[in-house]
The first five atom37 places (N, CA, C, CB, O) and aatype in JSON, in Angstrom:
{
  "aatype": [12, 15, 13, 16, 13, 5, 14, 9, 1, 19, 19, 16, 7, 13, 3, 6, 6, 7, 12, 10, 19, 10, 3, 6, 1, 5, 1, 10, 19, 0, 19, 10, 19, 1, 10, 15, 3, 6, 2, 6, 19, 15, 14, 7, 5, 17, 18, 10, 6, 0, 7, 13, 7, 15, 9, 3, 7, 19, 2, 8, 14, 16, 13, 15, 2, 10, 3, 12, 0, 11, 3, 17, 9, 0, 5, 1, 13, 16, 6, 15, 1],
  "atom_mask": [
    [1, 1, 1, 1, 1],
    [1, 1, 1, 1, 1],
    [1, 1, 1, 1, 1],
    [1, 1, 1, 1, 1],
    [1, 1, 1, 1, 1],
    [1, 1, 1, 1, 1],
    [1, 1, 1, 1, 1],
    [1, 1, 1, 1, 1],
    [1, 1, 1, 1, 1],
    [1, 1, 1, 1, 1],
    [1, 1, 1, 1, 1],
    [1, 1, 1, 1, 1],
    [1, 1, 1, 0, 1],
    [1, 1, 1, 1, 1],
    [1, 1, 1, 1, 1],
    [1, 1, 1, 1, 1],
    [1, 1, 1, 1, 1],
    [1, 1, 1, 0, 1],
    [1, 1, 1, 1, 1],
    [1, 1, 1, 1, 1],
    [1, 1, 1, 1, 1],
    [1, 1, 1, 1, 1],
    [1, 1, 1, 1, 1],
    [1, 1, 1, 1, 1],
    [1, 1, 1, 1, 1],
    [1, 1, 1, 1, 1],
    [1, 1, 1, 1, 1],
    [1, 1, 1, 1, 1],
    [1, 1, 1, 1, 1],
    [1, 1, 1, 1, 1],
    [1, 1, 1, 1, 1],
    [1, 1, 1, 1, 1],
    [1, 1, 1, 1, 1],
    [1, 1, 1, 1, 1],
    [1, 1, 1, 1, 1],
    [1, 1, 1, 1, 1],
    [1, 1, 1, 1, 1],
    [1, 1, 1, 1, 1],
    [1, 1, 1, 1, 1],
    [1, 1, 1, 1, 1],
    [1, 1, 1, 1, 1],
    [1, 1, 1, 1, 1],
    [1, 1, 1, 1, 1],
    [1, 1, 1, 0, 1],
    [1, 1, 1, 1, 1],
    [1, 1, 1, 1, 1],
    [1, 1, 1, 1, 1],
    [1, 1, 1, 1, 1],
    [1, 1, 1, 1, 1],
    [1, 1, 1, 1, 1],
    [1, 1, 1, 0, 1],
    [1, 1, 1, 1, 1],
    [1, 1, 1, 0, 1],
    [1, 1, 1, 1, 1],
    [1, 1, 1, 1, 1],
    [1, 1, 1, 1, 1],
    [1, 1, 1, 0, 1],
    [1, 1, 1, 1, 1],
    [1, 1, 1, 1, 1],
    [1, 1, 1, 1, 1],
    [1, 1, 1, 1, 1],
    [1, 1, 1, 1, 1],
    [1, 1, 1, 1, 1],
    [1, 1, 1, 1, 1],
    [1, 1, 1, 1, 1],
    [1, 1, 1, 1, 1],
    [1, 1, 1, 1, 1],
    [1, 1, 1, 1, 1],
    [1, 1, 1, 1, 1],
    [1, 1, 1, 1, 1],
    [1, 1, 1, 1, 1],
    [1, 1, 1, 1, 1],
    [1, 1, 1, 1, 1],
    [1, 1, 1, 1, 1],
    [1, 1, 1, 1, 1],
    [1, 1, 1, 1, 1],
    [1, 1, 1, 1, 1],
    [1, 1, 1, 1, 1],
    [1, 1, 1, 1, 1],
    [1, 1, 1, 1, 1],
    [1, 1, 1, 1, 1]
  ],
  "atom_positions": [
    [[-57.21, -235.74, -29.65], [-55.99, -235.2, -29.08], [-55.51, -236.14, -27.99], [-56.22, -233.76, -28.54], [-56.3, -236.67, -27.21]],
    [[-54.22, -236.33, -27.93], [-53.66, -237.21, -26.9], [-52.82, -236.38, -25.92], [-52.79, -238.33, -27.54], [-52.26, -235.34, -26.27]],
    [[-52.77, -236.87, -24.71], [-52.03, -236.21, -23.65], [-51.16, -237.23, -22.94], [-52.99, -235.51, -22.64], [-51.51, -238.41, -22.86]],
    [[-50.04, -236.78, -22.44], [-49.18, -237.65, -21.64], [-49.02, -237.02, -20.26], [-47.79, -237.86, -22.33], [-49.12, -235.8, -20.09]],
    [[-48.77, -237.88, -19.29], [-48.58, -237.46, -17.92], [-47.14, -237.72, -17.51], [-49.56, -238.18, -16.97], [-46.59, -238.79, -17.77]],
    [[-46.54, -236.74, -16.86], [-45.17, -236.88, -16.36], [-45.19, -236.62, -14.86], [-44.19, -235.9, -17.1], [-45.53, -235.51, -14.43]],
    [[-44.82, -237.62, -14.06], [-44.84, -237.44, -12.6], [-43.87, -236.36, -12.15], [-44.49, -238.76, -11.9], [-42.79, -236.18, -12.71]],
    [[-44.29, -235.63, -11.12], [-43.46, -234.58, -10.54], [-43.94, -234.33, -9.11], [-43.52, -233.26, -11.4], [-45.12, -234.53, -8.81]],
    [[-43.05, -233.91, -8.24], [-43.45, -233.53, -6.87], [-43.79, -232.03, -6.89], [-42.28, -233.85, -5.81], [-43.1, -231.25, -7.55]],
    [[-44.84, -231.65, -6.19], [-45.3, -230.27, -6.17], [-45.38, -229.82, -4.71], [-46.68, -230.12, -6.88], [-45.97, -230.5, -3.88]],
    [[-44.78, -228.68, -4.41], [-44.82, -228.14, -3.06], [-46.08, -227.27, -2.95], [-43.53, -227.31, -2.73], [-46.2, -226.23, -3.6]],
    [[-47.0, -227.73, -2.11], [-48.27, -227.01, -1.92], [-48.56, -226.83, -0.43], [-49.43, -227.77, -2.6], [-49.72, -226.66, -0.04]],
    [[-47.54, -226.85, 0.37], [-47.73, -226.87, 1.82], [-47.48, -228.28, 2.35], [0.0, 0.0, 0.0], [-47.14, -228.47, 3.51]],
    [[-47.65, -229.24, 1.47], [-47.3, -230.64, 1.69], [-46.42, -231.02, 0.51], [-48.59, -231.59, 1.81], [-46.39, -230.28, -0.48]],
    [[-45.72, -232.11, 0.58], [-44.97, -232.59, -0.58], [-45.92, -233.5, -1.36], [-43.64, -233.36, -0.15], [-45.98, -234.7, -1.11]],
    [[-46.63, -232.93, -2.29], [-47.71, -233.63, -2.99], [-47.22, -234.32, -4.25], [-48.81, -232.66, -3.34], [-46.3, -233.87, -4.92]],
    [[-47.87, -235.45, -4.55], [-47.68, -236.15, -5.81], [-48.35, -235.31, -6.89], [-48.27, -237.61, -5.76], [-49.48, -234.86, -6.73]],
    [[-47.65, -235.1, -7.99], [-48.2, -234.29, -9.07], [-47.96, -234.91, -10.43], [0.0, 0.0, 0.0], [-47.19, -235.86, -10.57]],
    [[-48.63, -234.36, -11.41], [-48.48, -234.77, -12.8], [-48.47, -233.54, -13.69], [-49.62, -235.73, -13.23], [-49.34, -232.68, -13.6]],
    [[-47.46, -233.46, -14.54], [-47.48, -232.49, -15.61], [-48.3, -233.12, -16.73], [-46.03, -232.09, -16.09], [-48.14, -234.3, -17.02]],
    [[-49.17, -232.35, -17.36], [-49.97, -232.84, -18.48], [-49.46, -232.14, -19.73], [-51.51, -232.59, -18.26], [-49.49, -230.91, -19.84]],
    [[-48.99, -232.96, -20.68], [-48.42, -232.44, -21.92], [-49.28, -232.85, -23.1], [-46.97, -232.94, -22.11], [-49.8, -233.96, -23.15]],
    [[-49.44, -231.93, -24.07], [-50.2, -232.29, -25.26], [-49.29, -233.05, -26.23], [-50.79, -231.02, -25.94], [-48.13, -233.3, -25.93]],
    [[-49.83, -233.4, -27.38], [-49.07, -234.23, -28.33], [-47.86, -233.52, -28.91], [-49.98, -234.67, -29.45], [-46.98, -234.16, -29.48]],
    [[-47.81, -232.19, -28.78], [-46.63, -231.43, -29.22], [-45.68, -231.15, -28.06], [-47.06, -230.11, -29.87], [-44.76, -230.33, -28.17]],
    [[-45.9, -231.85, -26.94], [-45.08, -231.75, -25.72], [-45.14, -230.36, -25.09], [-43.64, -232.09, -26.04], [-44.16, -229.9, -24.5]],
    [[-46.3, -229.69, -25.22], [-46.51, -228.4, -24.55], [-47.23, -228.65, -23.23], [-47.32, -227.42, -25.46], [-48.14, -229.47, -23.16]],
    [[-46.81, -227.92, -22.19], [-47.44, -228.04, -20.88], [-48.82, -227.4, -20.93], [-46.56, -227.39, -19.79], [-48.96, -226.22, -21.25]],
    [[-49.86, -228.19, -20.6], [-51.22, -227.66, -20.61], [-51.82, -227.6, -19.21], [-52.1, -228.51, -21.5], [-52.75, -226.82, -18.97]],
    [[-51.32, -228.42, -18.28], [-51.89, -228.42, -16.93], [-50.93, -229.05, -15.94], [-53.24, -229.16, -16.91], [-50.04, -229.82, -16.3]],
    [[-51.15, -228.71, -14.67], [-50.46, -229.35, -13.55], [-51.55, -229.89, -12.63], [-49.49, -228.34, -12.8], [-52.4, -229.14, -12.15]],
    [[-51.51, -231.19, -12.38], [-52.44, -231.84, -11.48], [-51.72, -232.22, -10.2], [-53.09, -233.08, -12.13], [-50.55, -232.6, -10.23]],
    [[-52.43, -232.12, -9.07], [-51.88, -232.51, -7.78], [-52.82, -233.5, -7.14], [-51.65, -231.27, -6.86], [-54.04, -233.3, -7.12]],
    [[-52.26, -234.59, -6.62], [-53.08, -235.56, -5.89], [-53.19, -235.08, -4.45], [-52.47, -237.0, -5.95], [-52.19, -234.93, -3.75]],
    [[-54.41, -234.83, -4.03], [-54.64, -234.32, -2.68], [-54.34, -235.39, -1.64], [-56.09, -233.83, -2.53], [-54.6, -236.57, -1.86]],
    [[-53.8, -234.98, -0.52], [-53.42, -235.92, 0.52], [-54.66, -236.59, 1.11], [-52.62, -235.21, 1.62], [-55.77, -236.09, 1.0]],
    [[-54.44, -237.71, 1.74], [-55.53, -238.43, 2.4], [-56.09, -237.65, 3.58], [-55.05, -239.81, 2.87], [-57.18, -237.94, 4.06]],
    [[-55.34, -236.65, 4.06], [-55.81, -235.81, 5.16], [-56.66, -234.64, 4.67], [-54.63, -235.29, 5.94], [-57.23, -233.91, 5.48]],
    [[-56.75, -234.46, 3.37], [-57.56, -233.38, 2.82], [-59.01, -233.56, 3.25], [-57.45, -233.33, 1.27], [-59.58, -234.64, 3.08]],
    [[-59.61, -232.51, 3.8], [-60.96, -232.62, 4.34], [-62.05, -232.62, 3.28], [-61.2, -231.5, 5.29], [-63.15, -233.12, 3.54]],
    [[-61.78, -232.08, 2.11], [-62.8, -231.94, 1.08], [-62.79, -233.1, 0.08], [-62.62, -230.63, 0.34], [-63.82, -233.71, -0.19]],
    [[-61.61, -233.4, -0.47], [-61.51, -234.42, -1.53], [-60.27, -235.29, -1.35], [-61.49, -233.75, -2.91], [-59.39, -235.26, -2.2]],
    [[-60.19, -236.05, -0.28], [-58.97, -236.85, -0.03], [-58.67, -237.82, -1.17], [-59.11, -237.62, 1.27], [-59.54, -238.55, -1.64]],
    [[-57.4, -237.81, -1.59], [-56.94, -238.75, -2.61], [-57.31, -238.41, -4.03], [0.0, 0.0, 0.0], [-56.91, -239.12, -4.96]],
    [[-58.07, -237.34, -4.24], [-58.46, -236.99, -5.6], [-57.39, -236.13, -6.25], [-59.8, -236.26, -5.6], [-56.51, -235.58, -5.59]],
    [[-57.48, -236.02, -7.58], [-56.58, -235.18, -8.36], [-57.21, -233.8, -8.53], [-56.28, -235.83, -9.74], [-58.39, -233.68, -8.86]],
    [[-56.42, -232.78, -8.3], [-56.86, -231.39, -8.34], [-56.14, -230.65, -9.44], [-56.64, -230.7, -6.99], [-54.92, -230.79, -9.59]],
    [[-56.86, -229.86, -10.22], [-56.23, -229.02, -11.25], [-55.57, -227.84, -10.55], [-57.28, -228.54, -12.32], [-56.23, -226.84, -10.24]],
    [[-54.29, -227.95, -10.3], [-53.53, -226.89, -9.62], [-53.35, -225.69, -10.54], [-52.16, -227.41, -9.15], [-53.48, -224.54, -10.12]],
    [[-53.04, -225.96, -11.82], [-52.84, -224.89, -12.79], [-53.2, -225.4, -14.18], [-51.37, -224.37, -12.77], [-52.93, -226.55, -14.52]],
    [[-53.81, -224.53, -14.95], [-54.12, -224.84, -16.34], [-53.58, -223.73, -17.22], [0.0, 0.0, 0.0], [-53.46, -222.58, -16.79]],
    [[-53.26, -224.05, -18.45], [-52.68, -223.09, -19.38], [-53.48, -223.11, -20.68], [-51.18, -223.4, -19.65], [-54.07, -224.13, -21.04]],
    [[-53.48, -221.98, -21.38], [-54.24, -221.9, -22.62], [-55.72, -222.1, -22.34], [0.0, 0.0, 0.0], [-56.28, -221.45, -21.46]],
    [[-56.36, -222.99, -23.1], [-57.8, -223.2, -22.95], [-58.16, -223.92, -21.65], [-58.33, -223.99, -24.13], [-59.35, -224.05, -21.33]],
    [[-57.18, -224.4, -20.91], [-57.43, -225.06, -19.62], [-57.43, -224.04, -18.49], [-56.37, -226.15, -19.35], [-57.93, -224.32, -17.39]],
    [[-56.88, -222.85, -18.74], [-56.82, -221.8, -17.73], [-58.23, -221.29, -17.42], [-55.91, -220.64, -18.19], [-59.09, -221.26, -18.3]],
    [[-58.44, -220.89, -16.21], [-59.73, -220.32, -15.83], [-59.93, -220.36, -14.34], [0.0, 0.0, 0.0], [-59.04, -220.76, -13.58]],
    [[-61.11, -219.94, -13.92], [-61.41, -219.9, -12.49], [-61.85, -221.26, -11.96], [-62.49, -218.87, -12.21], [-61.84, -221.49, -10.75]],
    [[-62.23, -222.17, -12.84], [-62.68, -223.51, -12.45], [-61.48, -224.42, -12.24], [-63.63, -224.1, -13.52], [-60.74, -224.7, -13.18]],
    [[-61.3, -224.89, -11.01], [-60.23, -225.82, -10.68], [-60.86, -227.07, -10.08], [-59.18, -225.17, -9.69], [-60.93, -227.22, -8.86]],
    [[-61.32, -227.96, -10.95], [-62.05, -229.14, -10.47], [-61.14, -230.21, -9.87], [-62.84, -229.74, -11.6], [-59.91, -230.16, -10.0]],
    [[-61.78, -231.16, -9.21], [-61.08, -232.36, -8.75], [-61.6, -233.54, -9.56], [-61.28, -232.59, -7.21], [-62.72, -233.51, -10.08]],
    [[-60.78, -234.58, -9.65], [-61.09, -235.78, -10.43], [-60.74, -237.01, -9.6], [-60.31, -235.78, -11.79], [-59.75, -237.02, -8.88]],
    [[-61.56, -238.04, -9.7], [-61.29, -239.25, -8.91], [-60.15, -240.07, -9.49], [-62.54, -240.1, -8.83], [-59.56, -240.88, -8.78]],
    [[-59.82, -239.86, -10.78], [-58.69, -240.57, -11.38], [-58.15, -239.76, -12.55], [-59.11, -241.99, -11.85], [-58.76, -238.79, -12.98]],
    [[-56.99, -240.19, -13.06], [-56.35, -239.44, -14.15], [-57.1, -239.55, -15.46], [-54.93, -239.93, -14.34], [-57.04, -238.64, -16.29]],
    [[-57.82, -240.65, -15.69], [-58.62, -240.77, -16.92], [-59.71, -239.7, -16.95], [-59.25, -242.18, -17.02], [-59.97, -239.12, -18.0]],
    [[-60.33, -239.45, -15.83], [-61.36, -238.4, -15.78], [-60.74, -237.02, -16.03], [-62.08, -238.41, -14.41], [-61.34, -236.18, -16.7]],
    [[-59.56, -236.8, -15.49], [-58.87, -235.53, -15.73], [-58.54, -235.38, -17.21], [-57.57, -235.44, -14.88], [-58.73, -234.32, -17.79]],
    [[-58.03, -236.45, -17.81], [-57.69, -236.42, -19.23], [-58.93, -236.12, -20.09], [-57.05, -237.76, -19.66], [-58.85, -235.33, -21.03]],
    [[-60.05, -236.73, -19.77], [-61.29, -236.49, -20.52], [-61.73, -235.02, -20.4], [-62.42, -237.42, -20.02], [-62.15, -234.4, -21.38]],
    [[-61.64, -234.47, -19.2], [-62.03, -233.08, -18.98], [-61.12, -232.14, -19.76], [-61.99, -232.74, -17.47], [-61.59, -231.19, -20.39]],
    [[-59.82, -232.4, -19.71], [-58.85, -231.57, -20.44], [-59.11, -231.66, -21.94], [-57.4, -232.0, -20.11], [-59.11, -230.64, -22.63]],
    [[-59.32, -232.85, -22.45], [-59.6, -233.04, -23.89], [-60.85, -232.28, -24.3], [-59.75, -234.54, -24.23], [-60.89, -231.68, -25.37]],
    [[-61.88, -232.3, -23.46], [-63.12, -231.57, -23.77], [-62.86, -230.08, -23.85], [-64.19, -231.86, -22.71], [-63.38, -229.41, -24.74]],
    [[-62.07, -229.55, -22.94], [-61.74, -228.11, -22.96], [-60.99, -227.75, -24.23], [-60.9, -227.72, -21.72], [-61.23, -226.69, -24.8]],
    [[-60.08, -228.63, -24.67], [-59.34, -228.36, -25.9], [-60.28, -228.38, -27.1], [-58.22, -229.4, -26.09], [-60.17, -227.53, -27.99]],
    [[-61.21, -229.33, -27.13], [-62.16, -229.45, -28.24], [-63.07, -228.23, -28.29], [-62.99, -230.73, -28.11], [-63.33, -227.7, -29.38]],
    [[-63.55, -227.77, -27.15], [-64.44, -226.61, -27.1], [-63.76, -225.33, -27.55], [-64.98, -226.44, -25.71], [-64.43, -224.42, -28.04]],
    [[-62.44, -225.24, -27.38], [-61.73, -223.99, -27.72], [-61.37, -223.91, -29.19], [-60.48, -223.87, -26.89], [-60.86, -222.88, -29.65]],
    [[-61.62, -224.95, -29.94], [-61.27, -224.94, -31.38], [-62.43, -224.54, -32.22], [-60.78, -226.29, -31.83], [-62.31, -224.47, -33.44]]
  ]
}
């Protein structure tokens, strides 16, 4: 399964850099937010702000880069089939 990323700004209390994650049928599956450098827990990492379908759940991990996020999302899609 392939995914594409579309940049977007997300209001989270800060004006955060974000990415919409779309599947190969152009359906929205997740919203990722890059945490600010001032974030005390995971500065500069990507955070799963929202997931949809098989990405939805209580687990909202952080990723050091978008490739890691893409791999995690792909795994969730594979497990749900």
